[in-house]
N, C-alpha and C positions, 0 to 999 in steps of 0.2 A: 504493500500500500504506500510505502515511501521508497524513493529511489536514491541511490547513493552517489552516482557519478554525475558528470556535468553535461550529459547529452541534453540538447534543447528540450526534448519531450519530457525528460525527467524533471528538469527545472520547472517547466510549465505545470505538470501534474502535481508536483510537491507544493508549488505556490497556490494553485487552485484549492488544494485540500486544506492547507494551513489556514487560509482565509475563511474557508467554509466552516471548519470545525470550531473556529473562534466564535462564530455567530449562531451555531446550531448546537445547543447544549445537549441534545439527545446523543450526539456522536460520542462524546467522552463519557456520558452517563452509561450508555450501552457497553462501550468498550471496557470501562472499569468493572462493570458488573460481570462481564464475561471473564475477566482476569480473576476476579474474586471467586468465581465459581470453578475456576481451573479449566475452563473451556479453551482458553488461549493463554499464553505466557506473556505476550506483549501485543500492542496494537498492530505491529507489522505482520502478525500472524493472520490477520483478517484478509480474505481474498475479496478484492473489489470487482464485482461483476460488471458494473457499468456506471458511468457518470452521465449527467443530462444537462442540456442547455435549452433555454427558450429564446426565440428571436422574433423580430418583426419583419413581415414581408413588405418591405419598402425598398425603393431604389438604393443601391449601393450597400445594403445590409442583408439581413436574413441569412438563411442557411448557406446560400451561394458564397457569401463572404466568410462566415465563420468556419465552414468546412475546409477552406483553403489552408488554414493553419494545420489541421490534423492530417489532411491529405499529404501535405509536405513532409509529415513525420512518418509516413508509411501506412496510415489508416486507409481502408478501402470502403467506399460507399456501397451499402448493401440494399436491403429492401426498403420500399417506400410505404408510407401509411397515410391514411386520410381520415379525418374526424369532422364530418360535415356539420354536426350540431355545434361543436366548439369552434368551427371555422379554422381548423389547424391542418397542417400537413407535417410530415416528419420523415426522417431517414435514420437508419442506424448504421454504424461504422465498425468494421472489424479491425482489431488492432494488428500491428505488424508482428507481435509476438504474444504468446499466451500470458505472459507476466503483466501485460497492460490491460486496463479495463476497456470494455466496449464503450462506444459513445452513442447516445441517443440525442438527436438534435431536432427540435420542433420549430415551427414557424407559424405565426398568426397571419392568415390571409386578410390583410387589412382592407383590401378593396371590397370585401364582403360585409364589412361593418356599416353601421349607419353613417350618414354624412357628418353628423356631429362628432362621432367617435373618430372618424377618419381625419377630420379637421384638427382635433386635439393631437393626434399622433403625428400628423405631418407638420404641425407647428414646431415640433421638437426635432423631427428627423430630416426635414427638407434642407436645413442648412448644411447637411452632410452631402457634399457635391461629388465625392468620389469614394470608392471602396477604401476604407481606412487600412485594410490589410495590404494595399498597394505600397503603403509607406513603411511597412515593417520589414526588417531583416529577419526572416524566419529561422536563420541559423543562430540568432542571438536569443537564447531561451529567456534571459532576464528581460529583454525588451518585450517579448511576446507575453510573458507573465504580467508585466506592468500594464500592457495594453488591455489585457482581460480584466484588470481591476480598475481601469480608468473610464469614467463616464464618457459616453459619446455624445450625450445631449444634456441639456439643463434639467434640473429638477422641476417637475410640474407643480401646479398649485393643488391644494387639497381638493378644491372643487372639481378640477379636471380629473384628478385621480378618482374621485367618487363617481363622476359621470361615467368613466370607463368601467369602473367596478360593477355598475348596474347592468352594463351590456355584455362585458367580457372580462371575467376575473383574470383571465390569462393576460389580456391587454394591460390591465391595471398593474399586475405583477411585474411585467417587463418594463413598463414605462418608468417605474421607480427603480427596480433592481438591476436593470440592464443585463450585462453578460454574467452576472453573479451565478455561481454554480448552483443549479436548482436542486440536485441531490446526488448522493453517491449510494452505492448498493452493496450490501453484505451478501456474499454467496453462502447461503445457509447450508447447502449440501457439502461444503468443505469443512464444516465444523464437526465436533465430536458427536458420537452417538448420544441421543437424548436431547440434542439441540439441532440436529441436522435435517429435520423436516420442518416445514413452515408451521404446521400445527403445534409442534413442541416449542418452536422458537417464539411463536406468538404468545403462548402461555407464559414463557419466561419473561417476555417484554411486559405483558400486563401485570405480571407478578412484581415488577420493579416500578410500576406506575406509569408506563409509557402508553400514551393514547394512540390508537390505531385508526386509520382511515377505513370506515366501514361501508363506503359507497360500493354497491354491488357485492357486499360481503367483505369480511376482513381479509379473506384470501381470494385473490383473483386467479382464475384457472383458465389456461388456454384451451382451445377446442380439442386439441389432441391429449390434454391432460398432463403434458410433460413439462409445462412451465407454470410455476406458481409464484405469485408475487403479493406482497403486502407492503404497507408503508406507515410511517408515523404521520400524525397530523402536524402541520406546521405550527410552530409557536408564533405568537404575535410579538412584534417589537415596535417601539416608538420611532416613528419616522417624521422628520421635519420637512415641510413642504415650502415651496417658493414664497407663499403668502405668510410665512411665519407660523402657520398652524402645525400642530403635531397630531398625527393619527396613529392608532395601533394597526399595523398592517402585517400581512403574512410574509414570512421569510422563506427559508428552505426546510427540507425535511430529510429523513433517512428512509431508504427503501431496502427491501429484503427479497431475495430471489432464490428459489429452489429449482434447479434444472435437473430433471430426471434423465437417467440413462436411456438412450435411444433403443428401441426394441431389437435392432440388429446387433447391438452390443451387450445384450442381456447376460451373456455367458462370460463376459470378461470379468476376471476376479476383481473384487472391490479395490484391492490395493493397487491395481493397475489402471483404474479408471482415470482418464485425463479429460481435459476440456473438450477435445474432439469427439469424445464418446457421448457427450451430453447434448440435450436439446439446445440449439443455438437460436439466435435471433430474438424477436419480440412478437407480441400479439396485440392487434389493434384493440380488442375488447379489454384486455388487461390495462394497457396504457391509458385508454380513455378514462378509466376510473382512478388510476394513479394520479393523473393530472389534478384531480379534485382534492389532493392532500393540502393544497393551498387555498381551497375555496371556503368561503364563510359558512356554507352549509355544513361543512365538517368541523370547522374550528369552533363555532358557537353552539353546536349541538352536543358538545362533550360535557 
């Protein structure tokens, strides 16, 4: 989960995670509980299944911009996904080596929003007249890491944020949080017996007081039954807006994934099971519900 040399990708992943864990208290809370239970010895023992980003589909930004960073580091664009009700599209990206997390990047189809919502978003994104990744030296990991933590547009007013929130909670999240890491994901199947199924792990989480997203059920299951996912509910944090007002808004969260062994590898001894033997990729139905980990319907119903 942490990388020790100075490869650009290592620098970027470490920096993303360090900022993320500072703001998402569930990360250390869960990690320390796993250490205390003897499930892992140290945080680095956790396998990171994937990380996720949210973007806006406007000129010079969106997935087509963000993906350039990770494609340069050897990631490969894989399957596409479409979420018509939420007005989102997404892709997942396979890493250059098994030691790296998959990436899931989604994009809001801004042109499908109301005129009022589009006007708010374009007010902040229209001043960006070229793809900001054009100006990056992608071989400089520190520059890329800084870029991913640097706002690309101004902070909106609380009224604008609230207007977006009513129509698209995804839009409201991105307009304030920008490229902030949306979540990282613990590979449950890589843990010790007693914790390596999602049912057992969710019991452990609720036993230490962690609140779970229950949209579509606490465990979201792919149609083939081979990918199970669950997630925490985002905590609220105070955010100061351009008009000086402070609102409690959703931050990021932690996800959990259990990837089962593919039927054709059912006879491979457990000790020899590798990532290639397990169900890969993502599932539209699962992801659709996981998005709601930052939604008010989840946060305020707990």
